[in-house]
C-alpha angles and dihedrals in degrees: 000000000000120000114264119228091209091064091054089048091054093045093049092045092053091045091052090048090053092050099042094045090068096094092050099047090084091057091051092049091048092049092051092048093048096043098040105025113199094010102083095109093046093049095048091044093050091047091050091046090050093052092047091048091051090051091050092049090051089050094051091049091050101045111089104146138035085022099165097056094040094049088047089055091051091049090049091051092051092045090053091050093049094045094050093045091053092046092048097042116127133196095271112083092197092055090048091052091049091048090055091051089047088053090057092049092059091043088058093046089051093049092051094050090044089053091051094051097036095103090067088077098201140082090297090076087067101035099045097053089048091053093044090051091052091051091050090047093051091049093049095046091048091053090048088053091046096055127062125269096010126107122225119174141145091258088068091053087056087053088051090052090056090048091048091051091049090047091051092053090050093046095050090048096049097040112016121186114263094227111018119185121194089221138074120250114218093255091049092048090053090053092048092049095049097043089042089058090051090049093052091049092048093051092046091050089052092050090048093051100040112022109028115094146109143281102235110212119206120184093213101041112023124240141316136182120250142161087233135063118243094259092047090052091054091049091048090048092056092043094050092046089056098041098044093055089067100025112023121190116267118275091213121063113256105198096186097061142079116281117238099231094195090054091046092052090050092049090049088058090046091054092046092047091052092046092052091046092052090048091053094247094136098168091055092045090050092050090050090051090051089052088053093047094048101039110013106033094138088060090056094052102038126083111239138175087270096051128015092195096048125249107267116125116242112257092253093052092046092051091047092050092048093050095046092046091051091050094048125092109274118260111260105254121340121331113260115193118225094191099108108098097213132051108261119213117203094205121144108262091209092053092045093054093041089056095042092045092050092049092048092049091050091051093049091046092050091047091052092050095053113103127169122224117244089252092053092047092050091048091050092049091051091050092052091052 
């Protein structure tokens, strides 16, 4: 059976919808909370359960042969989803409910790409949907990082990988290939190599944007993670102080906009400072305030959507914190801030891209060198028919 362009169109359209919906998810969550207060978790859970039930009904109606092994595959896919959801569950029930719905989204994306590549009839029908799902996941997580008040990190791409694997199990069980070969035909291998190269580049671009940064060392304070080097932070501080006097950041959250990463870093230190103060860890709170004063002073003095009066301590509170921090037992070793919300990797960007580029070039080169013999091509064509 030849591959159908319409199936690729549907798969790509759904993938784009998943990625581009990221800025609007916050509005939907807010509407549910406002319209049905206290019932957010129940509503999202019921919606996810309804979608899963519909998929199971469709599977039961479709399965007419090899029932035992196909039902076993469906059970295994659901067991994987449940096990990973329980393992990955956090303390926030709302976040857990959203993660479960997110899991189903990527299961659907995987199924649609599997369906599009199913006529290949070899290992590519498993590898290509996995790679496509990773590309979609990297794009979505990057967009979530790019816009305000959404979280995009590599940990979520790992969650997507679990969802993709579960979706593949479900897809193979509901619609197995007629003639599956545990090999790669030359044409399939070329596709895997080329899309594999795109996947590696997409994941590296995500790491570069979100997780590569610096440990900023300060002789007085200690160290803290940042996307910017120390000198760059000081330049940004001067630039923001000048710009925000004439054009301050909005005091209401604009979800469909670009996040100001400098402002977000400063607010992360504000939140961590306040958390340490409330917990009675005065030395840590004082160090965080000094980080803000030395590197993020415009954030302290500018109203934001997290504080209409700014975030600078009153003079009396600052003096009290300084005195209590000085009188406290010294912090063991140098102070290391934990304010940054993502894990920062201090890898060399040049080396990362040199390695990624070399690997991608090798994959593309190998894909271009692969040629099937006439016998193999005829056999593959017969299998697809």
